[in-house]
C-alpha positions, 0 to 999 in steps of 0.5 A: 500500500505504501509503495502504491502511494509513493508511485502515485505521488511520483506520477503526479509530480512528473505530470505536473513537471511536464505540464509546467515545461510545456506551458512555460515559454521561457523554458523553451528559449534559453538564448541570451537576449541581445544587449540594447543601446540608445542612440541619441543624435542632435540633428541629421544635418543633411547639409553636412551629410549627417544622415549618413553618419547616423546610418553608419553608426546604426549599422556599426552598432548592429554589427556588434550585436546591439539592438539599437533604439534611435531617438532625436535629442529634441524628442527625448523624454525623461527616464527614456534612458535607464540602466534597466532598459539599456546597456549602453548609450551613444551620443552623436553630435552632427550639428555642433554649431547649433548647441542643441541640448536637452536637460532631461537627457543630460540628467539621465545620461549622467545617472546612467551606469552602463557604457557611454560613448560620445561622438563629435563636439559639445562635450558636457562638463559631466562627460569630461569629468567621467573621461577625467580629461580636459577639452582641447579645441584645434582649428583649421587643420587637415589631419592624417589619421593613423593606427593599426599600421595604417594611415590615411589623410582626412578632409580639412577640419575647421574645428575639432574637439580633442582631449588633453591631460587624460588619466594614465588609465585611459586607453587611446585608439589611433592618432591624428597628426597635423600637416605642418612643418613641425607636426603635432600629434593628438590621440584619436579615440579615448576610453576611460573605464566605461566612457568613450570619446571619438572626436571625428566620425566617418562611415568608411575608411580608416577613421571608421575602422578606428572608431569601431575599435573604440566601440570594441574596447568599450563593449569588450568585443575586441577582435581582428577579423578579415573582411569579405569582398562583396560585389554589389549592384548585380541585377537580372539586367546586368551585363552577364558576360561581365559578371562571368568574367569578374567571378572567373577572374576572382576565382582564378586569383584565389579571392573569395567573394559574395554577390549582392543581387536583386531578382524577380518574383515572377517571369522566371520562365523567360530565357533571360532569367535562366541566363541570369540564374546560370551566371549566379550558379557559375558564381556559386561553383566558383566559391561565391556566396549569393546574398539576395538584395531586398527590392527597391521600396517605393510606397509602403505602409503598415499593411504592406508586410504580407505583400512584401513577404510573399514577394520575398518568398516567391523570389527565393523560390524562383532562384532555388528552382534553378539551383541558386540558393542565397545564404543571406539578405543584403539591404540598405541600413534603413530597412532595419529601422522599419517594422514592416521591412524588418519583420517581413523580409530581414528576419527571414535570414540569419546573415544580413549585409547592411549597406549604406542608405540610398539618397531617398528613403521610403519607409513603410512603418518607421520605428527606429528599433533595429534588431540583431542577427546571427551575423550583421555585416557592415558594408564599406565601399572599396574606394574609401580604402584605396587611399590608405597607406598600409604596412600590414593587412587591414583587419576589422573589429567587426564583420565587414564587407568591402563592397565593389559596384558591379562593372558592366564593361570588360575594361571595368571588370579589369579595373575592378580586379586591379583595384581589389588586388592593390589593397593586398588584403588577406580576404575572409574565405567563407567556404574554408570556415565553419560558416552556418547560414540560414534563410527561412521563408514560408515553406522553404528553408535554405541552409549553408554549412561549411561549403554545402547547400541544403534545401529543407534539410536535404543536401543539394549539389549545384550542377550545370543543369539544375534539377528544377526543384518543386518547391511550395509557394504557400501564400503569406496571407493573414489567414495563412498566418493564423492557420500556422498559429493554430497549427502550432497550438494544436500540436502542443495540445496534442502532446499534452493530452497524449501525456495525460492519456498515458498517465491516466492509463497508468493510474487506472492500472495502479488503482485497480491493483490497489482496489483488489488488494483492499478486498483480497486477503493475503 
């Protein structure tokens, strides 16, 4: 009798534990959430390309796996920044002459205990106190920036705020040297405890690399990574002869590469599309990786997500049917600042190439709440590095793609190859590394694992003659999404009731034995 009660107690305990585990969503997700940073800027200052600096900084922080919330200084409200909500705060001054301020932000920033980074002029007294330094204003100079065995000439600066009398515990990144008969040298980036300062910020070139080094030191993510070469601007209307010539030249010279290309969601049965797909297959067979470029946004709103999702899925299906399997998505940075674009396009991929914004930005539902990815690659144009004088390989503290626009002539291809070789970069080789990438949209899943491609879990081989894979095109309608939701819920309920059914059978069996023992004499 005692043993039967113990057995009943254990069964009840197991049943309760199973129900708890199934009912608790936290038990199923043990992944550590990405840290959050608040980016506060004073003005976009379009006249001085300040909007480009804002875009570059957003992409940079995303590449360091930070979820970035962006707010204009004038829109900041009290208690937006707290140590419970964010792990870091970045202040970007694009228009120092305006002397814009917000007392609520100044107070909250001073009380904030996380990572603090100030970029540009107009350091407050509390920021200088935290940096344990004094400001030094330098006027009308053109500097050479140097660091990591590289140097590059910067544009003329009318005024720049530097630091002096820094503490011995300060860590300095890079140097600025004046172009004078008797040159003067100043520190570029400074880190003191959890406080950082960058006097000058550019979206590319050596100053960008050194600014990223400051972020790496502040966030304790110091790395030395090789960049990957990315060919951008490829479309179905590109000169396919030039594309084949370029990928073949890179392959023969042992230069790994990736291609950022747009495609089409329909008309995939036309001969022109098949020729385009063949050129991309040639690139894949030459150890090139394909990133699907998001479509050009025209007009969108909060209701356009379903249509965008359907377009992305159909585009992926059309490519996959001809053995072209993208391993990631490439996009302008502002797509990650938009709720619709982010949730109906970017989050299909584990790897995303973040490119500079175009001149015109067409948002659908801008929310300035950038998310993170398994790998967010920062796109930097090759022209920003050609003037760099180097005595060693160029390395980056974050995942970086040096981008080359697709040339459409033979002369352009040859010139691009010469420019690539002139950098003398030891390029990152994805096929030789343990790279795992995944795109999942609707009913299809493309995976790339250490040089092998997988379609819905089955390894595929890219050949000259594609196998014409039959892939489902499940529509991404609201009804379809609800059906998927209820399908998941029904599966969970089925598991729960199955467990309950098994436990009840055990209870009946044990109870019958107990009942019989009560009336059967030993």
